[in-house]
DRENDO-1510 file (C-alpha; in Angstrom, 1 decimal, always signed):
<recs>
REC; n; res; u; v; w
REC; 1; MET; +67.5; +28.8; +185.1 .
REC; 2; ASP; +68.7; +26.3; +187.7 .
REC; 3; ASP; +66.6; +25.0; +190.5 .
REC; 4; GLN; +69.0; +27.4; +192.6 .
REC; 5; GLU; +68.0; +30.2; +191.1 .
REC; 6; LEU; +65.2; +32.9; +191.2 .
REC; 7; GLY; +62.9; +33.6; +187.6 .
REC; 8; PHE; +61.1; +36.7; +188.8 .
REC; 9; LYS; +60.0; +39.8; +186.3 .
REC; 10; ALA; +59.5; +43.9; +186.4 .
REC; 11; GLY; +57.1; +44.6; +189.4 .
REC; 12; ASP; +57.2; +41.5; +191.3 .
REC; 13; VAL; +57.4; +42.2; +194.9 .
REC; 14; ILE; +60.9; +39.5; +196.3 .
REC; 15; GLN; +60.5; +39.0; +200.5 .
REC; 16; VAL; +64.4; +38.7; +201.1 .
REC; 17; LEU; +64.9; +36.2; +203.5 .
REC; 18; GLU; +69.6; +36.6; +203.8 .
REC; 19; ALA; +71.5; +39.8; +202.2 .
REC; 20; SER; +75.1; +38.5; +203.6 .
REC; 21; ASN; +76.3; +37.9; +200.6 .
REC; 22; LYS; +76.4; +41.9; +198.2 .
REC; 23; ASP; +76.1; +40.2; +194.8 .
REC; 24; TRP; +73.6; +37.5; +195.2 .
REC; 25; TRP; +70.8; +37.6; +197.9 .
REC; 26; TRP; +68.5; +34.3; +199.0 .
REC; 27; GLY; +64.3; +35.2; +199.2 .
REC; 28; ARG; +61.4; +34.4; +198.3 .
REC; 29; ASN; +58.8; +35.0; +195.7 .
REC; 30; GLU; +55.5; +33.7; +195.8 .
REC; 31; ASP; +56.2; +30.2; +196.9 .
REC; 32; LYS; +59.6; +30.0; +195.6 .
REC; 33; GLU; +62.9; +30.1; +197.8 .
REC; 34; ALA; +65.7; +30.7; +196.2 .
REC; 35; TRP; +68.9; +32.8; +195.1 .
REC; 36; PHE; +68.4; +36.1; +192.9 .
REC; 37; PRO; +71.0; +38.9; +191.8 .
REC; 38; ALA; +70.8; +42.0; +194.2 .
REC; 39; SER; +71.7; +44.2; +191.2 .
REC; 40; PHE; +68.5; +43.7; +189.3 .
REC; 41; VAL; +66.3; +44.7; +192.4 .
REC; 42; ARG; +66.0; +47.6; +194.3 .
REC; 43; LEU; +64.9; +47.4; +198.0 .
REC; 44; GLN; +62.0; +48.5; +199.8 .
REC; 45; VAL; +63.8; +50.4; +202.3 .
REC; 46; ASN; +61.0; +53.0; +203.9 .
REC; 47; GLN; +60.0; +51.8; +208.0 .
REC; 48; GLU; +56.2; +52.2; +206.9 .
REC; 49; GLU; +56.4; +50.3; +204.3 .
REC; 50; VAL; +58.2; +47.7; +205.6 .
REC; 51; LEU; +55.9; +46.9; +208.2 .
REC; 52; GLN; +52.7; +47.4; +206.0 .
REC; 53; ASN; +54.1; +45.1; +203.3 .
REC; 54; SER; +54.9; +42.5; +206.1 .
REC; 55; SER; +51.8; +43.2; +208.5 .
REC; 56; SER; +50.1; +42.6; +205.1 .
REC; 57; SER; +51.2; +39.8; +203.6 .
REC; 58; GLN; +51.4; +37.8; +206.6 .
REC; 59; GLY; +47.8; +39.0; +207.5 .
REC; 60; GLU; +46.6; +35.8; +208.1 .
REC; 61; GLU; +49.5; +34.1; +210.1 .
REC; 62; GLN; +50.1; +33.8; +213.4 .
REC; 63; ASP; +51.2; +37.0; +215.2 .
REC; 64; GLU; +54.7; +35.5; +216.0 .
REC; 65; ASP; +55.1; +34.9; +212.8 .
REC; 66; ALA; +54.5; +38.5; +210.7 .
REC; 67; GLY; +56.9; +40.1; +214.2 .
REC; 68; HIS; +59.7; +37.0; +212.5 .
REC; 69; SER; +59.5; +38.1; +209.6 .
REC; 70; ILE; +59.5; +42.6; +210.2 .
REC; 71; LEU; +62.9; +41.3; +212.3 .
REC; 72; LYS; +64.3; +39.6; +209.4 .
REC; 73; ASN; +63.4; +43.0; +207.2 .
REC; 74; VAL; +64.7; +45.3; +209.7 .
REC; 75; GLU; +68.3; +43.3; +209.9 .
REC; 76; ASN; +68.5; +42.9; +206.3 .
REC; 77; LEU; +67.7; +46.6; +206.0 .
REC; 78; GLN; +70.5; +46.9; +208.5 .
REC; 79; GLN; +73.0; +43.6; +206.5 .
REC; 80; MET; +72.7; +46.5; +203.4 .
REC; 81; ARG; +73.7; +49.3; +205.0 .
REC; 82; THR; +76.3; +47.2; +206.7 .
REC; 83; ASN; +77.2; +46.4; +203.0 .
REC; 84; VAL; +77.3; +50.0; +201.9 .
REC; 85; ILE; +79.4; +51.1; +204.1 .
REC; 86; GLN; +81.9; +48.5; +204.2 .
REC; 87; GLU; +81.7; +49.4; +200.2 .
REC; 88; ILE; +83.0; +52.8; +200.5 .
REC; 89; MET; +85.6; +51.8; +203.5 .
REC; 90; ASN; +86.5; +49.3; +200.5 .
REC; 91; THR; +87.0; +51.8; +198.2 .
REC; 92; GLU; +88.3; +54.6; +200.4 .
REC; 93; ARG; +91.4; +52.7; +201.2 .
REC; 94; VAL; +92.0; +51.5; +197.8 .
REC; 95; TYR; +91.6; +55.1; +196.4 .
REC; 96; ILE; +94.2; +56.4; +199.0 .
REC; 97; LYS; +96.6; +53.5; +197.4 .
REC; 98; HIS; +95.9; +54.3; +193.9 .
REC; 99; LEU; +97.5; +57.9; +195.6 .
REC; 100; LYS; +100.3; +57.1; +197.2 .
REC; 101; ASP; +101.5; +55.0; +194.5 .
REC; 102; ILE; +101.0; +58.5; +192.0 .
REC; 103; CYS; +102.9; +60.7; +194.1 .
REC; 104; GLU; +105.7; +58.3; +195.1 .
REC; 105; GLY; +106.3; +56.1; +192.2 .
REC; 106; TYR; +105.8; +58.4; +189.5 .
REC; 107; ILE; +106.2; +62.1; +191.0 .
REC; 108; GLN; +108.9; +61.6; +193.2 .
REC; 109; GLN; +110.7; +59.7; +190.0 .
REC; 110; CYS; +110.0; +62.3; +187.6 .
REC; 111; ARG; +111.7; +64.8; +189.7 .
REC; 112; LYS; +115.4; +62.8; +190.1 .
REC; 113; HIS; +115.4; +63.0; +186.2 .
REC; 114; THR; +115.1; +66.5; +185.5 .
REC; 115; GLY; +116.8; +66.0; +182.2 .
REC; 116; MET; +113.8; +64.4; +180.9 .
REC; 117; PHE; +110.8; +66.8; +182.4 .
REC; 118; THR; +110.7; +70.0; +183.3 .
REC; 119; ALA; +108.7; +71.5; +186.6 .
REC; 120; ALA; +106.0; +73.2; +183.8 .
REC; 121; GLN; +105.7; +69.8; +182.6 .
REC; 122; LEU; +105.2; +68.2; +186.0 .
REC; 123; ALA; +103.2; +70.7; +187.1 .
REC; 124; THR; +100.4; +69.5; +183.7 .
REC; 125; ILE; +100.7; +65.9; +184.5 .
REC; 126; PHE; +99.8; +65.8; +187.8 .
REC; 127; GLY; +98.0; +69.4; +188.8 .
REC; 128; ASN; +97.3; +69.5; +192.6 .
REC; 129; ILE; +96.9; +65.6; +193.2 .
REC; 130; GLU; +99.5; +66.2; +196.2 .
REC; 131; GLU; +97.3; +68.3; +197.9 .
REC; 132; ILE; +94.4; +65.6; +196.9 .
REC; 133; PHE; +95.8; +63.1; +198.3 .
REC; 134; THR; +97.0; +65.1; +201.7 .
REC; 135; LEU; +93.3; +66.3; +201.7 .
REC; 136; GLN; +92.1; +62.4; +201.3 .
REC; 137; ARG; +94.5; +60.5; +203.9 .
REC; 138; LYS; +92.9; +63.3; +206.5 .
REC; 139; PHE; +89.4; +61.9; +204.8 .
REC; 140; LEU; +90.0; +58.6; +205.5 .
REC; 141; LYS; +91.5; +58.9; +209.0 .
REC; 142; ASP; +88.4; +60.5; +210.3 .
REC; 143; LEU; +86.3; +57.8; +208.2 .
REC; 144; GLU; +88.5; +55.3; +210.1 .
REC; 145; LYS; +87.5; +57.1; +214.0 .
REC; 146; GLN; +83.6; +56.8; +213.1 .
REC; 147; TYR; +83.8; +53.5; +211.5 .
REC; 148; ASN; +81.9; +50.5; +214.0 .
REC; 149; LYS; +84.1; +48.0; +213.2 .
REC; 150; GLU; +82.3; +45.1; +215.1 .
REC; 151; GLU; +78.2; +46.3; +213.7 .
REC; 152; PRO; +78.8; +49.0; +211.0 .
REC; 153; HIS; +75.7; +49.6; +210.2 .
REC; 154; LEU; +75.7; +51.5; +213.1 .
REC; 155; SER; +78.6; +53.8; +211.9 .
REC; 156; GLU; +78.1; +57.5; +211.6 .
REC; 157; ILE; +80.4; +58.2; +208.7 .
REC; 158; GLY; +77.9; +62.0; +207.5 .
REC; 159; SER; +80.0; +64.1; +209.8 .
REC; 160; CYS; +83.0; +63.7; +208.3 .
REC; 161; PHE; +82.2; +64.6; +204.6 .
REC; 162; LEU; +80.4; +67.8; +206.3 .
REC; 163; GLN; +84.0; +68.5; +207.7 .
REC; 164; HIS; +86.6; +68.0; +204.8 .
REC; 165; GLN; +83.4; +69.8; +202.3 .
REC; 166; GLU; +85.2; +72.7; +201.2 .
REC; 167; GLY; +88.4; +70.9; +201.1 .
REC; 168; PHE; +87.0; +68.7; +198.4 .
REC; 169; THR; +86.6; +71.9; +196.1 .
REC; 170; ILE; +90.1; +71.7; +195.7 .
REC; 171; TYR; +89.4; +68.6; +193.0 .
REC; 172; SER; +87.7; +71.4; +190.8 .
REC; 173; GLU; +91.7; +72.6; +189.4 .
REC; 174; TYR; +92.8; +69.0; +189.3 .
REC; 175; CYS; +89.6; +68.4; +187.1 .
REC; 176; ASN; +89.6; +71.5; +185.0 .
REC; 177; ASN; +94.2; +71.0; +184.5 .
REC; 178; HIS; +93.1; +66.5; +183.6 .
REC; 179; PRO; +92.4; +67.5; +179.4 .
REC; 180; SER; +95.9; +69.5; +179.8 .
REC; 181; ALA; +97.2; +66.6; +181.3 .
REC; 182; CYS; +95.9; +63.7; +178.7 .
REC; 183; MET; +97.2; +66.4; +176.2 .
REC; 184; GLU; +101.2; +67.1; +177.4 .
REC; 185; LEU; +100.5; +63.1; +178.5 .
REC; 186; ALA; +100.1; +61.4; +175.3 .
REC; 187; GLY; +103.0; +64.1; +173.5 .
REC; 188; LEU; +105.3; +62.4; +175.8 .
REC; 189; MET; +104.3; +58.2; +174.7 .
REC; 190; LYS; +104.9; +59.3; +171.4 .
REC; 191; GLN; +108.9; +58.7; +172.6 .
REC; 192; VAL; +110.3; +55.0; +172.8 .
REC; 193; LYS; +111.7; +56.1; +176.1 .
REC; 194; TYR; +108.5; +58.4; +178.3 .
REC; 195; ARG; +107.0; +55.3; +177.4 .
REC; 196; HIS; +109.5; +52.4; +179.0 .
REC; 197; PHE; +110.7; +54.9; +182.3 .
REC; 198; PHE; +106.4; +55.0; +183.5 .
REC; 199; GLU; +106.7; +51.1; +182.9 .
REC; 200; ALA; +109.6; +51.2; +184.7 .
REC; 201; CYS; +108.2; +53.3; +187.6 .
REC; 202; ARG; +104.9; +51.2; +188.1 .
REC; 203; LEU; +106.9; +48.4; +188.8 .
REC; 204; LEU; +109.5; +49.9; +190.6 .
REC; 205; GLN; +106.2; +50.3; +192.8 .
REC; 206; GLN; +105.0; +47.5; +192.4 .
REC; 207; MET; +101.4; +49.1; +191.3 .
REC; 208; ILE; +98.3; +47.3; +189.4 .
REC; 209; ASP; +98.6; +47.0; +185.8 .
REC; 210; ILE; +97.1; +49.9; +185.3 .
REC; 211; ALA; +98.7; +52.9; +182.8 .
REC; 212; ILE; +99.8; +56.6; +184.1 .
REC; 213; ASP; +97.0; +57.9; +182.3 .
REC; 214; GLY; +94.2; +55.7; +184.2 .
REC; 215; PHE; +95.9; +56.4; +187.4 .
REC; 216; LEU; +95.3; +60.2; +186.7 .
REC; 217; LEU; +91.6; +60.0; +185.6 .
REC; 218; THR; +90.8; +58.6; +189.8 .
REC; 219; PRO; +90.2; +61.5; +190.6 .
REC; 220; VAL; +87.7; +62.8; +188.2 .
REC; 221; GLN; +85.9; +59.5; +188.7 .
REC; 222; LYS; +86.7; +59.5; +192.5 .
REC; 223; ILE; +84.8; +62.9; +193.9 .
REC; 224; CYS; +82.1; +62.4; +191.5 .
REC; 225; LYS; +81.6; +59.2; +192.8 .
REC; 226; TYR; +81.0; +60.4; +196.6 .
REC; 227; PRO; +77.7; +61.9; +195.8 .
REC; 228; LEU; +76.4; +58.9; +194.4 .
REC; 229; GLN; +77.6; +56.4; +196.9 .
REC; 230; LEU; +76.0; +58.6; +199.9 .
REC; 231; ALA; +72.9; +58.3; +197.9 .
REC; 232; GLU; +73.1; +54.6; +198.2 .
REC; 233; LEU; +73.8; +54.9; +201.5 .
REC; 234; LEU; +71.3; +57.1; +202.3 .
REC; 235; LYS; +68.5; +54.4; +201.2 .
REC; 236; TYR; +69.2; +52.3; +203.4 .
REC; 237; THR; +69.7; +54.5; +206.9 .
REC; 238; THR; +66.5; +55.4; +208.3 .
REC; 239; PRO; +65.2; +58.1; +210.0 .
REC; 240; GLU; +65.7; +56.4; +213.1 .
REC; 241; HIS; +69.4; +56.3; +212.7 .
REC; 242; SER; +71.8; +58.6; +214.7 .
REC; 243; ASP; +73.2; +59.6; +211.6 .
REC; 244; TYR; +70.5; +60.2; +209.2 .
REC; 245; SER; +71.2; +63.6; +209.4 .
REC; 246; ASN; +74.6; +63.8; +208.5 .
REC; 247; ILE; +74.3; +61.7; +206.3 .
REC; 248; LYS; +72.2; +63.7; +204.7 .
REC; 249; ALA; +73.3; +66.5; +204.8 .
REC; 250; ALA; +76.3; +65.5; +203.0 .
REC; 251; TYR; +74.5; +63.7; +200.1 .
REC; 252; GLU; +73.3; +67.3; +199.1 .
REC; 253; ALA; +76.9; +68.7; +200.3 .
REC; 254; MET; +78.7; +66.8; +197.9 .
REC; 255; LYS; +76.3; +66.8; +195.5 .
REC; 256; ASN; +76.7; +70.4; +195.2 .
REC; 257; VAL; +81.2; +70.1; +195.7 .
REC; 258; VAL; +80.0; +68.2; +191.9 .
REC; 259; CYS; +77.9; +70.9; +191.1 .
REC; 260; LEU; +80.6; +73.4; +191.7 .
REC; 261; ILE; +83.3; +71.5; +190.0 .
REC; 262; ASN; +81.2; +72.0; +186.6 .
REC; 263; GLU; +80.5; +75.4; +187.2 .
REC; 264; ARG; +84.2; +76.1; +187.4 .
REC; 265; LYS; +84.9; +74.7; +184.7 .
REC; 266; ARG; +82.1; +76.5; +182.8 .
REC; 267; LYS; +83.5; +79.0; +183.8 .
REC; 268; LEU; +86.9; +78.5; +182.5 .
REC; 269; GLU; +85.3; +77.9; +179.1 .
REC; 270; SER; +83.6; +80.6; +179.1 .
REC; 271; VAL; +87.1; +82.7; +179.7 .
REC; 272; ASP; +88.4; +81.2; +177.0 .
REC; 273; LYS; +85.4; +82.7; +174.7 .
REC; 274; ILE; +85.8; +86.1; +176.4 .
REC; 275; ALA; +89.9; +86.3; +175.6 .
REC; 276; HIS; +89.3; +85.1; +172.4 .
REC; 277; TRP; +86.6; +88.2; +171.9 .
REC; 278; GLN; +88.5; +90.4; +173.2 .
REC; 279; VAL; +91.9; +89.6; +171.1 .
REC; 280; SER; +88.6; +90.3; +167.7 .
REC; 281; ILE; +88.2; +94.5; +169.2 .
REC; 282; VAL; +90.3; +97.2; +167.4 .
REC; 283; GLY; +92.5; +99.7; +169.2 .
REC; 284; TRP; +91.3; +97.9; +172.8 .
REC; 285; GLU; +93.4; +100.3; +176.0 .
REC; 286; GLY; +93.7; +99.4; +179.6 .
REC; 287; LEU; +93.2; +96.3; +181.4 .
REC; 288; ASP; +92.6; +92.6; +179.8 .
REC; 289; ILE; +88.6; +92.5; +180.3 .
REC; 290; LEU; +89.8; +89.4; +182.2 .
REC; 291; ASP; +91.8; +91.3; +184.4 .
REC; 292; ARG; +88.2; +91.7; +186.2 .
REC; 293; SER; +85.4; +89.8; +184.7 .
REC; 294; SER; +85.2; +86.3; +183.3 .
REC; 295; GLU; +81.6; +85.7; +181.5 .
REC; 296; LEU; +79.7; +87.8; +179.7 .
REC; 297; ILE; +76.6; +88.2; +180.7 .
REC; 298; HIS; +73.9; +89.9; +178.2 .
REC; 299; SER; +74.7; +91.9; +175.2 .
REC; 300; GLY; +73.0; +94.1; +172.4 .
REC; 301; GLU; +72.9; +97.7; +171.4 .
REC; 302; LEU; +71.4; +101.2; +172.7 .
REC; 303; THR; +71.7; +105.1; +172.5 .
REC; 304; LYS; +73.3; +106.8; +175.1 .
REC; 305; ILE; +73.2; +109.7; +175.9 .
REC; 306; SER; +75.0; +112.8; +176.7 .
REC; 307; LYS; +74.4; +116.5; +178.2 .
REC; 308; GLN; +75.1; +117.7; +174.5 .
REC; 309; GLY; +73.1; +115.3; +172.7 .
REC; 310; LYS; +72.3; +112.4; +171.6 .
REC; 311; SER; +75.2; +109.9; +170.2 .
REC; 312; PRO; +75.3; +106.6; +167.6 .
REC; 313; GLN; +74.4; +103.4; +168.5 .
REC; 314; ARG; +76.8; +101.4; +170.2 .
REC; 315; THR; +76.7; +98.0; +170.7 .
REC; 316; PHE; +77.3; +97.0; +175.0 .
REC; 317; PHE; +78.6; +94.0; +176.7 .
REC; 318; LEU; +78.2; +93.5; +180.2 .
REC; 319; PHE; +80.2; +90.7; +181.8 .
REC; 320; ASP; +80.3; +90.8; +185.5 .
REC; 321; HIS; +82.1; +94.3; +187.1 .
REC; 322; GLN; +82.6; +95.6; +183.2 .
REC; 323; LEU; +80.1; +97.2; +180.9 .
REC; 324; VAL; +82.4; +97.4; +177.3 .
REC; 325; SER; +81.1; +99.7; +175.1 .
REC; 326; CYS; +82.3; +99.5; +170.8 .
REC; 327; LYS; +81.3; +100.9; +168.2 .
REC; 328; LYS; +80.8; +99.5; +164.9 .
REC; 329; ASP; +82.4; +100.1; +161.3 .
REC; 330; LEU; +80.3; +101.6; +159.5 .
REC; 331; LEU; +81.5; +99.6; +156.2 .
REC; 332; ARG; +82.6; +96.1; +157.7 .
REC; 333; ARG; +80.0; +95.8; +160.4 .
REC; 334; ASN; +82.1; +93.1; +161.6 .
REC; 335; ILE; +84.6; +95.3; +163.1 .
REC; 336; LEU; +84.1; +96.8; +166.3 .
REC; 337; TYR; +86.4; +99.5; +167.7 .
REC; 338; TYR; +86.7; +99.8; +171.8 .
REC; 339; LYS; +84.7; +103.1; +173.0 .
REC; 340; GLY; +85.2; +101.9; +177.0 .
REC; 341; ARG; +84.0; +100.8; +179.4 .
REC; 342; ALA; +81.8; +101.1; +183.3 .
REC; 343; ASP; +83.0; +99.9; +186.4 .
REC; 344; MET; +79.8; +98.3; +187.5 .
REC; 345; ASP; +80.8; +98.0; +191.2 .
REC; 346; SER; +80.5; +101.5; +191.5 .
REC; 347; MET; +77.1; +101.7; +189.5 .
REC; 348; THR; +73.3; +102.5; +190.8 .
REC; 349; LEU; +70.8; +101.2; +188.4 .
REC; 350; LEU; +67.5; +103.6; +187.9 .
REC; 351; ASP; +64.6; +102.5; +185.9 .
REC; 352; LEU; +63.1; +105.8; +184.6 .
REC; 353; PRO; +59.6; +105.9; +183.1 .
REC; 354; ASP; +58.8; +107.5; +179.8 .
REC; 355; GLY; +58.5; +111.0; +179.8 .
REC; 356; ARG; +61.3; +114.4; +180.0 .
REC; 357; ASP; +63.7; +113.6; +182.0 .
REC; 358; ARG; +65.0; +116.5; +184.3 .
REC; 359; ASP; +68.9; +115.9; +184.6 .
REC; 360; PHE; +68.7; +116.1; +180.3 .
REC; 361; ASN; +65.6; +117.9; +180.4 .
REC; 362; LEU; +65.2; +115.8; +177.2 .
REC; 363; CYS; +61.9; +113.6; +176.4 .
REC; 364; VAL; +63.1; +110.2; +176.5 .
REC; 365; LYS; +61.9; +106.3; +175.7 .
REC; 366; ASN; +62.5; +103.0; +176.9 .
REC; 367; ALA; +65.5; +104.7; +178.9 .
REC; 368; PHE; +67.5; +104.1; +182.3 .
REC; 369; LYS; +70.2; +105.5; +184.0 .
REC; 370; LEU; +73.7; +104.3; +185.6 .
REC; 371; VAL; +74.6; +106.7; +187.8 .
REC; 372; SER; +78.5; +106.3; +189.3 .
REC; 373; GLN; +78.4; +106.2; +192.9 .
REC; 374; THR; +82.0; +107.4; +193.6 .
REC; 375; THR; +82.1; +110.8; +190.8 .
REC; 376; GLY; +77.9; +111.4; +190.7 .
REC; 377; GLU; +78.2; +110.6; +186.7 .
REC; 378; VAL; +74.9; +109.9; +185.5 .
REC; 379; HIS; +75.0; +107.7; +181.7 .
REC; 380; LEU; +71.5; +107.9; +180.0 .
REC; 381; PHE; +71.0; +105.0; +178.2 .
REC; 382; CYS; +67.5; +104.4; +175.4 .
REC; 383; ALA; +67.3; +100.3; +173.8 .
REC; 384; LYS; +64.8; +100.7; +170.7 .
REC; 385; LYS; +61.8; +98.1; +172.5 .
REC; 386; GLN; +60.5; +97.8; +175.2 .
REC; 387; GLU; +61.2; +94.5; +175.9 .
REC; 388; ASP; +64.7; +95.8; +174.9 .
REC; 389; LYS; +65.2; +98.0; +178.0 .
REC; 390; GLU; +63.4; +94.5; +180.3 .
REC; 391; ARG; +66.7; +92.9; +178.8 .
REC; 392; TRP; +68.6; +95.1; +179.7 .
REC; 393; LEU; +67.8; +95.3; +183.7 .
REC; 394; GLN; +67.0; +91.9; +183.7 .
REC; 395; ALA; +70.7; +91.5; +183.1 .
REC; 396; PHE; +72.0; +93.9; +185.3 .
REC; 397; ALA; +69.9; +92.3; +188.6 .
REC; 398; ASP; +71.7; +88.8; +187.0 .
REC; 399; GLU; +75.1; +90.2; +186.8 .
REC; 400; ARG; +75.3; +91.5; +190.1 .
REC; 401; ARG; +73.4; +88.9; +191.7 .
REC; 402; ARG; +76.3; +86.2; +189.9 .
REC; 403; VAL; +78.6; +88.5; +191.4 .
REC; 404; GLN; +77.6; +88.2; +195.2 .
REC; 405; GLU; +77.4; +84.0; +194.4 .
REC; 406; ASP; +80.5; +83.6; +192.8 .
REC; 407; ARG; +81.9; +85.5; +195.6 .
REC; 408; GLU; +79.9; +83.9; +198.5 .
REC; 409; MET; +80.9; +80.1; +196.9 .
REC; 410; GLY; +85.1; +81.7; +196.1 .
REC; 411; MET; +84.7; +81.5; +192.4 .
REC; 412; GLU; +87.8; +82.6; +190.6 .
REC; 413; ILE; +89.8; +81.7; +188.5 .
REC; 414; SER; +93.4; +82.1; +188.6 .
REC; 415; GLU; +95.8; +84.7; +187.5 .
REC; 416; ASN; +97.5; +81.7; +185.4 .
REC; 417; GLN; +94.7; +80.6; +184.0 .
REC; 418; LYS; +93.6; +84.3; +183.0 .
REC; 419; LYS; +97.1; +85.0; +181.8 .
REC; 420; LEU; +96.7; +80.9; +179.5 .
REC; 421; ALA; +94.0; +82.6; +178.4 .
REC; 422; MET; +94.6; +85.4; +177.0 .
REC; 423; LEU; +98.2; +84.0; +175.3 .
REC; 424; ASN; +96.5; +81.0; +173.3 .
REC; 425; ALA; +94.2; +83.6; +172.2 .
REC; 426; GLN; +96.9; +85.9; +171.2 .
REC; 427; ARG; +98.4; +83.0; +169.1 .
REC; 428; ALA; +95.4; +82.2; +167.7 .
REC; 429; GLY; +94.6; +85.6; +166.4 .
REC; 430; GLN; +98.3; +85.8; +165.0 .
REC; 431; GLY; +97.9; +86.7; +161.0 .
REC; 432; LYS; +94.1; +87.6; +161.2 .
REC; 433; ALA; +92.2; +90.2; +159.9 .
REC; 434; LYS; +90.3; +91.9; +163.1 .
REC; 435; GLY; +86.5; +91.2; +163.2 .
REC; 436; TYR; +84.1; +89.3; +165.4 .
REC; 437; SER; +81.7; +86.9; +164.2 .
REC; 438; GLY; +78.6; +87.6; +165.5 .
REC; 439; CYS; +78.0; +88.9; +169.3 .
REC; 440; PRO; +79.5; +86.0; +172.7 .
REC; 441; VAL; +76.4; +84.6; +173.6 .
REC; 442; PRO; +75.6; +84.1; +177.0 .
REC; 443; PRO; +76.6; +80.9; +178.8 .
REC; 444; PRO; +74.0; +79.5; +181.1 .
REC; 445; HIS; +74.0; +80.0; +184.7 .
REC; 446; GLN; +73.8; +77.2; +187.2 .
REC; 447; LYS; +72.7; +79.7; +190.5 .
REC; 448; LEU; +74.0; +78.2; +193.4 .
REC; 449; LEU; +71.8; +78.5; +196.4 .
REC; 450; PRO; +72.4; +78.2; +200.5 .
REC; 451; ILE; +74.2; +74.1; +201.1 .
REC; 452; HIS; +70.5; +73.1; +202.7 .
REC; 453; GLN; +68.5; +74.7; +200.1 .
REC; 454; ARG; +70.6; +73.2; +197.1 .
REC; 455; HIS; +68.7; +70.4; +195.4 .
REC; 456; ILE; +70.8; +69.2; +192.5 .
REC; 457; PRO; +70.4; +66.2; +189.8 .
REC; 458; VAL; +73.5; +64.1; +190.3 .
REC; 459; PRO; +76.1; +64.4; +187.8 .
REC; 460; THR; +77.4; +60.3; +187.1 .
REC; 461; SER; +80.6; +62.5; +185.6 .
REC; 462; LEU; +82.6; +65.3; +184.9 .
REC; 463; PRO; +82.1; +67.0; +181.1 .
REC; 464; GLN; +84.9; +65.7; +179.2 .
</recs>
């Protein structure tokens, strides 16, 4: 080890004396002062801890020396905040350059060559990256206004993230489309003329030596990096700092943006599964299931009772907004026949005690009712066991809650995505015998609380 390097092990406490360089700091460990790598340590940033540690370590020295040590710690904390602020600003400027290069260097050139690219191909490859470029230019402009060039540690950039948090949700569409963009691009790159074309675009725009697929990945990486940068900034922002509350709120908001993107991706995957499920049902009638629903919440067997008497057991599938009834084939149990559906938006759920029901004049057990708010029609259902009934009651409560959450969060699947899912499912089902391999499994659901109540772990990347 070089004499100018400070040796240390896990658990050692190093007093930071100089932190102007973001990679190497100058510090004291026991009796030695030397350089050490900043990335190998974690700074104690709680002001009370700093004061406590400083006073205890200097307890036997003069008050003047202790005060100097405290001042030095404060200066180091300010320097660390400066480093994080500058990193955010620099990476944002570089990101804007990348987006500009994609829009001007690739998209504009592609649109000029109509013989090589269709509008649909360009929409698949580039998604809504031009909208993202517009958003990020406004965001960077606001950041520059709040950036304090003379004293960067005094910069107040938290409000910029809060102002644009709703705008950042457009990344959801881009991230969901990115796998399709990679597939489309990979198909084109098999031809020499496309490889030469994209390389010529890069050289003409004087872009850095990264392939087009690398550039198209940057928005996916960027949106995931914001919560990490804000977490780092919050770590070096004391509660007394004027931007502390905004940085804290921005951190929570951007965590939720990334969580929302993941939830929408999960929804899209759920939509594909539901489309394949519908194609497997024999005699489907009316609108596609995706016209109103996007996820399966619960499924199981129930006996539906009419005033004329009991009907055979049916298999019911509870989706958001709809309850679908199917009948199993007597011989081929994997075949389901469509029997009908109920609009859950117009239904009221009634839990029934075991005993005689007045409306139907029947003794019932493990029963509940769905009453239409529009027609007054009453639907009576019985489960085999009490625990089955409890699962259904919970599922109906979950369905209403999820519908409300989706409405509040603007969680909608576009018509094009729904049509594409049905088209893919129909193509996959052509030439295959009807049938389903068991009930689709309801996917896990991420409950999205109001922003001030959310404490969601920060994902480092989107699921690929």
